[in-house]
N, C-alpha and C positions, 0 to 999 in steps of 0.2 A: 208270856210264854217267846213274844216276838223279841224282847229286851235278852231271854236266853241265848236266844239265835244270834244277837248282834253281837253277845260277849263272845260267842264261840266265833265268830267271824273273824271279829279283831284277834283274840287271841290266835287264829290260827298264823294270821298276818304279822303278830309278833314271833311267834316260834320262827316262820321260816325264815323270820329278818335274823333273830338270835343264831341260829343254825348256820346260815351261809355267811353272817360275816364272825363268826367262828372259829367258820371253816377257812376263811379267806385268812384270815391272823394267822391261824396254825400252819397252812399250807405256804403260805409267802414269808410270814414272818413281820413285825412291826420293827419301823425306828425307832419307834420310840419304846421305854424302859418305864415299871413302877405303875407308880400311881399316875404317870400323864399316859399309857399306852391305855388304862382304864377309863381316865377322861375321853379322850378320842375315841375310842369304843362306845361310849357314852353317850355321846354327841352323835356318833355316826347313826345308831341305834334309834337315837329320841327322830333323829331327823327323817332318816329313810320311813320309820313307820310312822311318822305323822302324813309324808308324803304320799304313802300306800294307803293310809286308812283315809285320807282327805280323799285321794282320786278313786275310791272303793265307792265313795256319797256320791262325789260330781258324776261318776259314770256307771250305771247301775249294771248295765252290759261291758262286757271285757273290750277293752279298749287297746290295739296294740301299740299304738304312739304314746298312752299312758306308760306301758311296760318299758316300751323303750328309754324314755324318759328318767323310769327310776333305773334301768341296766347304768345309763348315763352316771347318775349318783352314786352305783357303786365302783364303776370307774374310776372317778374324779378322786373317791376316796383311797381305793388302793395306787392311782398315781402320787397321793402326796404323803401318806402315811405307811406308804407296804415298801420291805426294799427288796431287794432281784432285780433281777432284767425287766426293761418296759414293758417289754413283748407277753411275759407273762403275767402281770402288773394289769394288762389289757384285756387279754382273753381270759383271766381265772373268773372273775364276773361273769363275763359275758356267756361262758361255757355253761357257768353255773347255772345262771337262769333262763338257759337254753335249756337244760337238763332237768329243771323246772317245770318247763313248757312241755319239755316232750311225755313228763311223768302224767302233770294234768293231762297232755289231751290222749293218750295211752288209759288214764283210768276213767276218762269220759267215754270216750270208744267205747269202752269193755262194761263199763252200766249201763252205757246208753241203748246196746244191743242187746245184752241180756234180760235187762228191765223193761227193756221197752220203752226208754223215756225219751224223750227230744232232747238236743244239746241245747238247747236255752232253757228249759227248766231245770238242768241240773246248775244255774248261774241262781236261781231265787232263791234269795235269802227268805229262811224261817220253815226251808227243808231238810227235814233231818238225814235225809241220802245225801245232800251236799255237804250238812256238814260231818258226815263220817266219812268223804270223800274228800273231804280238805284234809283230815288228820288224817288219811289213808298214804296222801300227796307227801305228803310234812313229813313223815315217817320215811316213806321210800325213799326220801331225798336224804336223809338225818345219816340213815343206811349208807348211800353210794358217799356218801360225803368222809365216813368210818375206813370204808373201804379205799378211796383215792389217799385217805392221809397214809395209811399204811403201808400203801404199795408204791405211791409216788414220791418221789425225792425231787422238787427240780433243780438243773443244773443251770449253770452262769449259760444264758445266751445272747451271742453276739452278732447279730444283724445291720447292717446299711439301712440309710431310710429307705431304699428301695422294697428290699425284703421285708422290713417291717412294718410297710404299709401294705403289700403284697397279703402276707399271711394275717395282719388287721380287719382287710377288708373282705376275705372269704369268712373267717368267723363273726363278723357285723352283717354280711348280707343275709348270713345262713339264721340268727336269732330272728332277725327281721323276717323273713320267710315265714320261717316257725311262728313268731308274733301275729301276721296278717293271716295266716291261714288259721290262726286258733280263732282270729275275730270271724272271720269266713265259718268257722267251724259254725261257733256258737249263736252266730246270726239265725242257722238254718232253721227251718221247726221240725226238718226230720226227711234225711236225704241219707239212703244205703250207698250213694255213686260217689258223695263226700266221701264219707265215710272209706271206701277202697282206697281213694284216690289219696285219701291224708296217711294212710298207711305207705301208701307206695311212695310218696311224699318226704315222708319221716325217715323211712328206709334209705331211699336216697340220698339225703341230707347224712344221714351218722355215715354211709361211706363215703361220700365228700368229705366229709370232715375228718373222720379219721386217716385219707389219703392224705390230707392238709396236713393235717398233726406229724403225720409220718416223714411226709417231705418237709418240713418245717424243722423237724428232729437232724436231718440226715445234712440239711445246711446249716443250723444250726454248731453241729459237731465237727464240719468241715472247716466253720472261720473258728471254732475252737483251736482246731488243730493249726490254721494258718495264724493267731496269734501266738501261738505257743511258741510258734517259728521263729514269729517276730521276736517274739520276748527274748529268746534266747539270744537272736542277733542283738535284741539291745543290751544286753548281760554282756555277751563281747564286745561291744563297743564301751562299755560303761566298764570292765576290765581292761582294756586299752589304757582307757582315759586315765583310770589308776596306777598300770605301767605306765606311762609319759609320766605321770606327776613325782613315780616312786622313781624312774630315773633319773629325775632332773634333780630332787633332792639327794641319791646316791653321787652325782656329778659332783654334787658341791661338797658330798663330805669325802668324796676322792682329792677334791683339791683341798679343804679344809688339815688330812692326813698330809700330805705333801707339808703345807704350809706350816703342820704341826711338826713337822722332824726340823726343817731349818729352825722353827722359832727356838726350838728347845736347845740347838744347838749356841743357839745368841745368848739365850737364859745363861744355859751352861756355864759361857765365857766369862759372860758380866759378874755370874759369881766369881770362877776363878780365880779373875782380877779384883777380886773384893767390892766390886760396885754392885754394892746390894741395894741403894736406894732405884738406881736405875735396873738391876731386875726386878724388883716389885714395880716399879713402875711401866716396864717392858710387858710383865704381865699382866698389870691391869688393863691396859689398851687391849692386848692380845683376847684378853676376855671378854669386852666389851664390844667389839669388833667383829672378830673370827667366830667365836663362840657361841656368840647370840645368834649367826645367822640361820640355826635351825631353833626355832621356837616352841615350845611343849604348851598346848593351847589344854588341851587337856591331858587329866590322869585320872583315870577313875578305877583303874587294876584290870579293867578288860580290855586285854591285851589286842585284840583284832578289832574294835572300836575306836580304842586310844591311836592306832599306826594309821588307820586309816583316812579320820579324821584330821589327827595333826598332819600329815600326808598332804591331803588336799588342801589345808589351808596354808601349809606350809609353798606348797605351789603357787598359788594366789600370791601370796606375800612375794614371790621369785616374780611374779607378774610385773609387779606394782601397785596391786592392788592393794587398797589398805584395809587391813581386819580391824574388828571392834567385835570381841567375842567372848560371852557369857554364859558359861556350860556349867549347870550347879544339878547334876543328876550321877544316879550308877546306873543307870540303862536296865536294873533289874525288873525282871517281870514283861522282858520283850527278846524275842528270839535276834541271836546276832545278825543276821543276814536282814532280816527286816529293818534293823535300823542304819544300815549299812546302807542300803540301798534306798531308802528314806533321804539318808543323809547326801549322799555321793550323787543323787540325783538332782535333787535341791540344790546341790553347792555347786555342780558341774554349771545346771543354768545360768547361776548366780556369776559364777568365774567366767562364762563365754559369751554374755552379756558384759560384763564389765570390761574385758580386752578389746573390746570396742571404742573405750572414752579412753582420752588421754587422764584424766583424773577421775578414780571411782573410788568405791566404799564398797563394803561388804557386811552387814552387821549380824549377828549369830546371837542368838539369846534360845535357850535349852534348858530345860528345868522342869518340876513337877507342881500342878495344881490338884488337890484332893489327889484323885485316883488316875487321872489324865497325867500325860508326858505331853507337852507344848514342846515344839518346834518354830520357832521363828525365825525364819531367814531370811533377809531383804537387801536390796543390790541397787547400786543406783540408775537412773535413767535419764535419758537428756528428751526424750519424749515418751506419751504416754503408750502402753501396750495394751493395754485393754480396749481404748480407744477404737484402736487398728484390728485389734485382733483380741476384742472378746471372749471368742474359744478356745485361743489359746493355741491353734492347729499351727503345725509346724511350717516353714517357710524353705525349706530345703526342699529340694529336685527329688530325690530320695524318700517321699513323703510317707511310702506303707514302710520304712524300718525304720522311721524318726517319728516322735511325736507320744512313742510308748512309753516314754520315763513317765510323765504326767499320768497314764494308766498305771500305770504297777505301782506308783506311790497312791494312786487312790483305791485299788484293790487293796494296798496294804491296810487303808485308815478302815477301813470296809471290814478286813477280817479281825480289829480291835476293835470294833463297834465305836470307830471314831470320823473326825471330819478332817476336811483338807478346803482352805481358800484362800484366792489368791486376790489382792486389791493394793491400792498405788495410796503413796501417803509421802507427801513431803518430798518429791523427786524419788523415790523410794519403789520399787516394785516387790511384793512381802508376799512370801511363803509363808500360810500360817496351818501348821498341824496338831491333830490333838487325838490322842488315841490312847486307848485304853488299856491299864495292867491287869493280865490273867489273874 
Protein backbone atom coordinates (compact mmCIF):
# COMPACT_ATOMS: atom_id res chain seq x y z
CA UNK A 1 0.00 0.00 0.00
CA UNK A 2 2.85 2.38 0.85
CA UNK A 3 4.34 1.81 -2.60
CA UNK A 4 1.06 2.85 -4.22
CA UNK A 5 1.05 6.06 -2.18
CA UNK A 6 4.67 6.71 -3.14
CA UNK A 7 3.84 6.17 -6.80
CA UNK A 8 0.92 8.62 -6.47
CA UNK A 9 3.23 11.18 -4.82
CA UNK A 10 5.75 10.86 -7.65
CA UNK A 11 2.95 10.98 -10.26
CA UNK A 12 1.64 14.23 -8.76
CA UNK A 13 5.15 15.78 -8.90
CA UNK A 14 5.66 14.61 -12.49
CA UNK A 15 2.24 15.95 -13.48
CA UNK A 16 2.96 19.36 -11.93
CA UNK A 17 6.31 19.63 -13.76
CA UNK A 18 4.71 18.61 -17.07
CA UNK A 19 1.91 21.18 -16.71
CA UNK A 20 4.33 23.96 -15.74
CA UNK A 21 6.86 23.27 -18.53
CA UNK A 22 4.11 22.98 -21.14
CA UNK A 23 2.54 26.22 -19.89
CA UNK A 24 5.87 28.12 -20.01
CA UNK A 25 6.63 26.85 -23.52
CA UNK A 26 3.23 27.80 -24.89
CA UNK A 27 3.11 31.20 -23.20
CA UNK A 28 6.65 32.37 -24.00
CA UNK A 29 7.58 30.24 -26.99
CA UNK A 30 10.80 28.27 -27.36
CA UNK A 31 13.90 29.50 -29.17
CA UNK A 32 14.32 26.00 -30.57
CA UNK A 33 12.09 24.19 -33.01
CA UNK A 34 11.24 20.64 -33.97
CA UNK A 35 13.27 17.83 -32.47
CA UNK A 36 15.61 20.22 -30.63
CA UNK A 37 12.66 21.75 -28.79
CA UNK A 38 11.41 18.30 -27.81
CA UNK A 39 14.87 17.30 -26.58
CA UNK A 40 15.35 20.43 -24.44
CA UNK A 41 11.86 19.89 -22.97
CA UNK A 42 12.67 16.28 -22.10
CA UNK A 43 16.03 17.23 -20.55
CA UNK A 44 14.39 19.97 -18.44
CA UNK A 45 11.58 17.60 -17.47
CA UNK A 46 14.01 14.89 -16.30
CA UNK A 47 16.33 17.34 -14.50
CA UNK A 48 13.59 19.23 -12.65
CA UNK A 49 11.64 16.07 -11.78
CA UNK A 50 14.82 14.46 -10.52
CA UNK A 51 15.45 17.41 -8.25
CA UNK A 52 11.85 17.62 -6.99
CA UNK A 53 11.61 13.90 -6.22
CA UNK A 54 15.06 13.87 -4.57
CA UNK A 55 14.27 16.93 -2.44
CA UNK A 56 10.99 15.32 -1.34
CA UNK A 57 12.97 12.34 -0.02
CA UNK A 58 15.59 14.56 1.62
CA UNK A 59 13.01 16.52 3.60
CA UNK A 60 9.71 14.92 4.63
CA UNK A 61 8.53 18.29 5.92
CA UNK A 62 7.87 21.17 3.56
CA UNK A 63 11.04 23.26 2.93
CA UNK A 64 10.84 26.74 1.43
CA UNK A 65 14.57 26.73 0.63
CA UNK A 66 14.26 23.58 -1.49
CA UNK A 67 11.25 25.07 -3.28
CA UNK A 68 13.16 28.30 -4.00
CA UNK A 69 15.99 26.32 -5.56
CA UNK A 70 13.40 24.58 -7.73
CA UNK A 71 12.14 27.98 -8.86
CA UNK A 72 15.72 28.92 -9.74
CA UNK A 73 15.92 25.88 -12.03
CA UNK A 74 12.80 27.02 -13.89
CA UNK A 75 14.12 30.60 -14.19
CA UNK A 76 17.44 29.38 -15.61
CA UNK A 77 15.52 27.19 -18.06
CA UNK A 78 13.34 30.06 -19.30
CA UNK A 79 16.29 32.48 -19.59
CA UNK A 80 18.26 30.02 -21.73
CA UNK A 81 15.60 28.42 -23.91
CA UNK A 82 12.56 30.73 -24.03
CA UNK A 83 11.91 33.74 -26.28
CA UNK A 84 10.52 37.15 -25.36
CA UNK A 85 11.53 39.86 -22.92
CA UNK A 86 13.85 39.03 -20.05
CA UNK A 87 11.30 40.24 -17.50
CA UNK A 88 8.70 37.73 -18.75
CA UNK A 89 11.24 34.92 -18.68
CA UNK A 90 12.01 35.78 -15.06
CA UNK A 91 8.55 36.38 -13.64
CA UNK A 92 6.63 33.65 -15.53
CA UNK A 93 8.12 30.70 -13.59
CA UNK A 94 8.09 32.76 -10.35
CA UNK A 95 4.41 33.69 -10.68
CA UNK A 96 3.55 30.15 -11.80
CA UNK A 97 5.08 28.52 -8.75
CA UNK A 98 3.67 31.27 -6.52
CA UNK A 99 0.26 30.32 -7.91
CA UNK A 100 0.91 26.67 -7.07
CA UNK A 101 1.88 27.64 -3.50
CA UNK A 102 -1.26 29.81 -3.23
CA UNK A 103 -3.44 26.92 -4.39
CA UNK A 104 -1.71 24.49 -2.02
CA UNK A 105 -2.20 26.81 0.96
CA UNK A 106 -5.83 27.61 0.18
CA UNK A 107 -6.70 23.92 -0.33
CA UNK A 108 -4.78 22.95 2.83
CA UNK A 109 -6.39 25.65 4.99
CA UNK A 110 -9.85 24.66 3.70
CA UNK A 111 -9.28 20.93 4.26
CA UNK A 112 -7.70 21.54 7.67
CA UNK A 113 -10.67 23.57 8.92
CA UNK A 114 -13.46 21.52 7.31
CA UNK A 115 -12.08 18.06 8.17
CA UNK A 116 -10.34 19.11 11.40
CA UNK A 117 -6.88 17.96 10.30
CA UNK A 118 -3.62 19.46 11.56
CA UNK A 119 -1.64 21.09 8.68
CA UNK A 120 1.39 18.85 9.18
CA UNK A 121 -0.85 15.76 8.98
CA UNK A 122 -1.73 16.73 5.42
CA UNK A 123 1.91 16.27 4.40
CA UNK A 124 2.17 12.68 5.64
CA UNK A 125 2.69 10.15 2.89
CA UNK A 126 0.38 7.17 2.98
CA UNK A 127 -2.54 9.49 3.58
CA UNK A 128 -5.45 9.07 1.14
CA UNK A 129 -6.60 12.61 1.84
CA UNK A 130 -3.15 13.93 0.92
CA UNK A 131 -3.20 12.11 -2.42
CA UNK A 132 -6.68 13.45 -3.13
CA UNK A 133 -5.63 17.02 -2.26
CA UNK A 134 -2.46 16.70 -4.36
CA UNK A 135 -4.42 15.95 -7.50
CA UNK A 136 -7.01 18.62 -6.66
CA UNK A 137 -4.22 21.25 -6.55
CA UNK A 138 -2.65 19.99 -9.79
CA UNK A 139 -6.01 20.00 -11.56
CA UNK A 140 -6.74 23.53 -10.27
CA UNK A 141 -3.35 24.74 -11.51
CA UNK A 142 -3.99 23.12 -14.91
CA UNK A 143 -7.32 24.97 -15.23
CA UNK A 144 -5.67 28.28 -14.31
CA UNK A 145 -2.91 27.76 -16.92
CA UNK A 146 -5.53 27.07 -19.63
CA UNK A 147 -7.29 30.30 -18.71
CA UNK A 148 -4.05 32.31 -18.76
CA UNK A 149 -3.00 30.86 -22.14
CA UNK A 150 -6.38 31.86 -23.56
CA UNK A 151 -6.47 35.47 -22.35
CA UNK A 152 -2.81 36.51 -21.97
CA UNK A 153 -0.64 37.47 -24.93
CA UNK A 154 2.75 38.75 -23.69
CA UNK A 155 3.88 41.89 -25.48
CA UNK A 156 7.46 42.98 -25.91
CA UNK A 157 8.50 44.73 -22.70
CA UNK A 158 11.42 47.15 -22.65
CA UNK A 159 12.77 47.89 -19.19
CA UNK A 160 16.07 49.40 -18.17
CA UNK A 161 18.25 47.62 -15.59
CA UNK A 162 16.79 49.51 -12.63
CA UNK A 163 13.18 48.86 -13.68
CA UNK A 164 13.91 45.19 -14.42
CA UNK A 165 15.58 44.76 -11.02
CA UNK A 166 12.76 46.52 -9.13
CA UNK A 167 9.99 44.48 -10.78
CA UNK A 168 11.88 41.20 -10.37
CA UNK A 169 12.63 41.88 -6.70
CA UNK A 170 8.93 42.46 -5.92
CA UNK A 171 7.93 39.06 -7.31
CA UNK A 172 10.96 37.26 -5.84
CA UNK A 173 10.23 38.64 -2.35
CA UNK A 174 6.56 37.71 -2.74
CA UNK A 175 7.31 34.09 -3.60
CA UNK A 176 9.81 33.91 -0.72
CA UNK A 177 7.15 35.19 1.70
CA UNK A 178 4.64 32.65 0.45
CA UNK A 179 7.22 29.86 0.63
CA UNK A 180 8.36 30.57 4.17
CA UNK A 181 4.76 31.20 5.28
CA UNK A 182 3.90 27.74 3.95
CA UNK A 183 6.79 26.29 5.92
CA UNK A 184 5.52 27.93 9.13
CA UNK A 185 1.96 26.80 8.40
CA UNK A 186 2.84 23.14 7.76
CA UNK A 187 5.11 22.96 10.79
CA UNK A 188 2.19 23.98 13.03
CA UNK A 189 0.19 21.25 14.75
CA UNK A 190 -3.07 23.23 14.92
CA UNK A 191 -3.52 26.98 15.27
CA UNK A 192 -6.53 28.91 14.02
CA UNK A 193 -4.69 32.20 14.48
CA UNK A 194 -2.11 31.20 11.89
CA UNK A 195 -4.90 30.31 9.44
CA UNK A 196 -6.38 33.80 9.75
CA UNK A 197 -2.95 35.40 9.54
CA UNK A 198 -2.11 33.42 6.38
CA UNK A 199 -5.39 34.35 4.70
CA UNK A 200 -4.76 38.05 5.39
CA UNK A 201 -1.15 37.66 4.20
CA UNK A 202 -2.19 35.90 1.00
CA UNK A 203 -4.83 38.51 0.21
CA UNK A 204 -2.29 41.28 0.88
CA UNK A 205 0.29 39.65 -1.39
CA UNK A 206 -2.27 39.21 -4.15
CA UNK A 207 -3.15 42.92 -3.98
CA UNK A 208 0.52 43.96 -3.91
CA UNK A 209 1.39 41.77 -6.89
CA UNK A 210 -1.61 42.96 -8.89
CA UNK A 211 -0.60 46.58 -8.27
CA UNK A 212 3.02 45.76 -9.15
CA UNK A 213 1.91 44.04 -12.36
CA UNK A 214 -0.27 47.03 -13.33
CA UNK A 215 2.64 49.43 -12.70
CA UNK A 216 4.91 47.13 -14.67
CA UNK A 217 2.43 47.27 -17.58
CA UNK A 218 2.29 51.07 -17.46
CA UNK A 219 6.09 51.37 -17.41
CA UNK A 220 6.45 48.84 -20.24
CA UNK A 221 3.84 50.65 -22.35
CA UNK A 222 5.55 54.02 -21.86
CA UNK A 223 8.90 52.48 -22.74
CA UNK A 224 7.39 50.94 -25.88
CA UNK A 225 6.05 54.34 -26.92
CA UNK A 226 9.42 55.93 -26.19
CA UNK A 227 11.20 53.25 -28.20
CA UNK A 228 8.70 53.63 -31.04
CA UNK A 229 9.39 57.36 -31.15
CA UNK A 230 13.14 56.74 -31.06
CA UNK A 231 12.82 54.15 -33.84
CA UNK A 232 10.94 56.70 -35.95
CA UNK A 233 13.79 59.14 -35.42
CA UNK A 234 16.23 56.40 -36.34
CA UNK A 235 14.26 55.73 -39.52
CA UNK A 236 14.39 59.44 -40.30
CA UNK A 237 18.17 59.43 -39.89
CA UNK A 238 18.37 56.31 -42.04
CA UNK A 239 16.33 57.99 -44.75
CA UNK A 240 18.49 61.09 -44.44
CA UNK A 241 21.61 59.01 -44.98
CA UNK A 242 19.94 57.36 -47.96
CA UNK A 243 19.07 60.82 -49.29
CA UNK A 244 22.71 61.89 -48.95
CA UNK A 245 23.79 58.78 -50.82
CA UNK A 246 21.25 59.37 -53.59
CA UNK A 247 22.19 63.04 -53.80
CA UNK A 248 25.88 62.16 -54.25
CA UNK A 249 25.10 59.63 -56.96
CA UNK A 250 22.64 62.00 -58.64
CA UNK A 251 25.24 64.77 -58.63
CA UNK A 252 27.69 62.46 -60.38
CA UNK A 253 25.03 61.53 -62.92
CA UNK A 254 24.45 65.23 -63.62
CA UNK A 255 28.15 65.67 -64.26
CA UNK A 256 28.08 62.60 -66.50
CA UNK A 257 25.12 64.01 -68.42
CA UNK A 258 26.94 67.31 -68.95
CA UNK A 259 30.12 65.56 -70.07
CA UNK A 260 28.17 63.19 -72.29
CA UNK A 261 26.86 66.06 -74.45
CA UNK A 262 30.37 67.39 -75.07
CA UNK A 263 31.82 63.95 -75.65
CA UNK A 264 29.09 63.05 -78.15
CA UNK A 265 29.91 66.24 -80.07
CA UNK A 266 33.56 65.19 -80.17
CA UNK A 267 32.63 61.73 -81.47
CA UNK A 268 30.32 63.31 -84.06
CA UNK A 269 33.13 65.59 -85.34
CA UNK A 270 35.55 62.67 -85.55
CA UNK A 271 33.05 60.66 -87.60
CA UNK A 272 32.33 63.69 -89.81
CA UNK A 273 36.07 63.93 -90.58
CA UNK A 274 36.23 60.17 -91.32
CA UNK A 275 38.42 59.60 -88.26
CA UNK A 276 36.60 56.39 -87.36
CA UNK A 277 39.51 54.75 -85.53
CA UNK A 278 39.91 57.83 -83.33
CA UNK A 279 36.14 57.85 -82.70
CA UNK A 280 36.17 54.18 -81.62
CA UNK A 281 39.12 54.82 -79.32
CA UNK A 282 37.38 57.85 -77.83
CA UNK A 283 34.17 55.86 -77.19
CA UNK A 284 36.15 53.04 -75.54
CA UNK A 285 38.00 55.44 -73.24
CA UNK A 286 34.78 57.23 -72.36
CA UNK A 287 33.04 53.95 -71.56
CA UNK A 288 35.91 52.74 -69.36
CA UNK A 289 36.23 55.98 -67.40
CA UNK A 290 32.95 57.88 -67.31
CA UNK A 291 30.27 55.23 -67.79
CA UNK A 292 31.82 52.91 -65.22
CA UNK A 293 31.46 55.50 -62.46
CA UNK A 294 28.10 54.07 -61.39
CA UNK A 295 28.57 50.38 -60.78
CA UNK A 296 25.58 48.04 -60.69
CA UNK A 297 26.50 45.65 -57.90
CA UNK A 298 23.18 43.87 -57.76
CA UNK A 299 20.33 43.19 -60.16
CA UNK A 300 17.71 40.88 -58.67
CA UNK A 301 14.61 42.34 -60.32
CA UNK A 302 13.40 43.93 -57.09
CA UNK A 303 13.73 47.62 -57.95
CA UNK A 304 13.53 48.97 -54.39
CA UNK A 305 16.15 46.61 -52.93
CA UNK A 306 18.39 46.90 -56.01
CA UNK A 307 18.26 50.70 -55.96
CA UNK A 308 19.01 51.08 -52.24
CA UNK A 309 21.88 48.56 -52.24
CA UNK A 310 23.45 49.91 -55.43
CA UNK A 311 23.18 53.52 -54.28
CA UNK A 312 24.68 52.69 -50.87
CA UNK A 313 27.60 50.81 -52.40
CA UNK A 314 28.28 53.49 -55.00
CA UNK A 315 28.23 56.09 -52.24
CA UNK A 316 30.88 54.05 -50.41
CA UNK A 317 32.88 53.84 -53.61
CA UNK A 318 32.71 57.63 -53.95
CA UNK A 319 34.30 57.84 -50.48
CA UNK A 320 37.28 55.81 -51.78
CA UNK A 321 36.21 52.68 -49.91
CA UNK A 322 37.14 49.46 -51.68
CA UNK A 323 34.05 47.31 -52.23
CA UNK A 324 34.14 43.52 -52.57
CA UNK A 325 30.62 42.33 -53.20
CA UNK A 326 29.06 38.93 -53.82
CA UNK A 327 25.24 38.91 -53.80
CA UNK A 328 23.56 35.76 -55.07
CA UNK A 329 19.86 35.85 -54.12
CA UNK A 330 16.57 37.45 -55.16
CA UNK A 331 15.39 38.09 -51.53
CA UNK A 332 12.14 36.21 -52.14
CA UNK A 333 10.22 35.30 -48.99
CA UNK A 334 11.11 38.53 -47.19
CA UNK A 335 9.48 41.93 -46.90
CA UNK A 336 11.29 44.66 -48.84
CA UNK A 337 11.33 47.08 -45.90
CA UNK A 338 12.98 44.51 -43.65
CA UNK A 339 15.76 43.72 -46.13
CA UNK A 340 16.37 47.41 -46.80
CA UNK A 341 16.48 48.16 -43.06
CA UNK A 342 18.87 45.28 -42.33
CA UNK A 343 21.23 46.12 -45.15
CA UNK A 344 21.07 49.90 -44.70
CA UNK A 345 21.86 49.76 -40.98
CA UNK A 346 24.72 47.30 -41.44
CA UNK A 347 26.28 49.06 -44.44
CA UNK A 348 25.88 52.54 -42.90
CA UNK A 349 27.78 51.37 -39.82
CA UNK A 350 30.48 49.86 -42.05
CA UNK A 351 30.80 53.02 -44.18
CA UNK A 352 30.93 55.24 -41.09
CA UNK A 353 33.74 53.11 -39.63
CA UNK A 354 35.68 53.05 -42.93
CA UNK A 355 35.50 56.82 -43.45
CA UNK A 356 37.72 57.22 -40.36
CA UNK A 357 40.51 55.26 -42.13
CA UNK A 358 42.82 56.17 -45.00
CA UNK A 359 42.71 52.72 -46.62
CA UNK A 360 39.52 50.79 -46.06
CA UNK A 361 37.51 47.93 -47.48
CA UNK A 362 34.01 46.54 -47.15
CA UNK A 363 33.29 42.91 -47.96
CA UNK A 364 29.71 41.79 -48.60
CA UNK A 365 28.41 38.26 -49.05
CA UNK A 366 24.68 37.65 -49.36
CA UNK A 367 23.26 34.30 -50.31
CA UNK A 368 20.94 31.46 -49.33
CA UNK A 369 21.77 28.44 -47.20
CA UNK A 370 18.86 26.00 -47.09
CA UNK A 371 15.88 28.06 -45.85
CA UNK A 372 18.01 30.91 -44.51
CA UNK A 373 19.18 34.15 -46.05
CA UNK A 374 22.74 34.85 -44.90
CA UNK A 375 23.99 38.43 -44.90
CA UNK A 376 27.65 38.97 -43.99
CA UNK A 377 29.05 42.49 -44.06
CA UNK A 378 32.62 43.15 -42.91
CA UNK A 379 34.65 46.34 -42.72
CA UNK A 380 38.31 46.95 -41.97
CA UNK A 381 39.25 48.18 -38.50
CA UNK A 382 42.48 49.63 -37.13
CA UNK A 383 41.86 48.37 -33.59
CA UNK A 384 39.46 45.97 -31.90
CA UNK A 385 35.93 47.30 -31.48
CA UNK A 386 34.61 44.51 -29.27
CA UNK A 387 37.47 44.71 -26.77
CA UNK A 388 36.67 48.34 -26.01
CA UNK A 389 32.89 48.18 -26.55
CA UNK A 390 31.66 44.60 -26.21
CA UNK A 391 27.98 45.64 -26.02
CA UNK A 392 28.35 47.93 -29.07
CA UNK A 393 26.93 50.92 -27.23
CA UNK A 394 26.84 54.16 -29.17
CA UNK A 395 29.65 56.63 -28.59
CA UNK A 396 27.59 59.55 -29.86
CA UNK A 397 26.47 62.26 -27.45
CA UNK A 398 22.80 61.88 -28.33
CA UNK A 399 22.82 58.29 -27.08
CA UNK A 400 19.04 58.09 -26.59
CA UNK A 401 18.45 58.49 -30.31
CA UNK A 402 21.42 56.47 -31.53
CA UNK A 403 22.38 52.85 -31.22
CA UNK A 404 18.86 51.88 -32.31
CA UNK A 405 20.09 50.47 -35.62
CA UNK A 406 21.44 47.40 -33.86
CA UNK A 407 18.18 46.98 -31.93
CA UNK A 408 16.22 47.34 -35.16
CA UNK A 409 18.31 44.61 -36.82
CA UNK A 410 17.80 42.34 -33.81
CA UNK A 411 14.02 42.89 -33.95
CA UNK A 412 13.93 41.94 -37.63
CA UNK A 413 16.04 38.81 -37.13
CA UNK A 414 13.72 37.71 -34.30
CA UNK A 415 10.73 38.32 -36.57
CA UNK A 416 12.18 35.79 -39.04
CA UNK A 417 13.35 33.33 -36.33
CA UNK A 418 16.94 34.19 -37.18
CA UNK A 419 20.09 35.32 -35.44
CA UNK A 420 22.60 38.15 -35.60
CA UNK A 421 26.16 38.09 -34.34
CA UNK A 422 29.11 40.45 -34.34
CA UNK A 423 32.71 39.25 -34.36
CA UNK A 424 36.18 40.21 -35.55
CA UNK A 425 38.50 38.31 -37.87
CA UNK A 426 41.73 39.39 -39.60
CA UNK A 427 41.32 43.11 -38.89
CA UNK A 428 37.70 43.02 -40.01
CA UNK A 429 34.59 43.79 -37.96
CA UNK A 430 31.90 41.44 -39.23
CA UNK A 431 28.11 41.57 -38.95
CA UNK A 432 26.61 38.16 -39.67
CA UNK A 433 22.83 37.88 -40.07
CA UNK A 434 20.75 34.75 -40.74
CA UNK A 435 17.01 35.00 -41.25
CA UNK A 436 14.50 32.34 -42.22
CA UNK A 437 12.17 32.86 -45.17
CA UNK A 438 8.42 32.52 -44.65
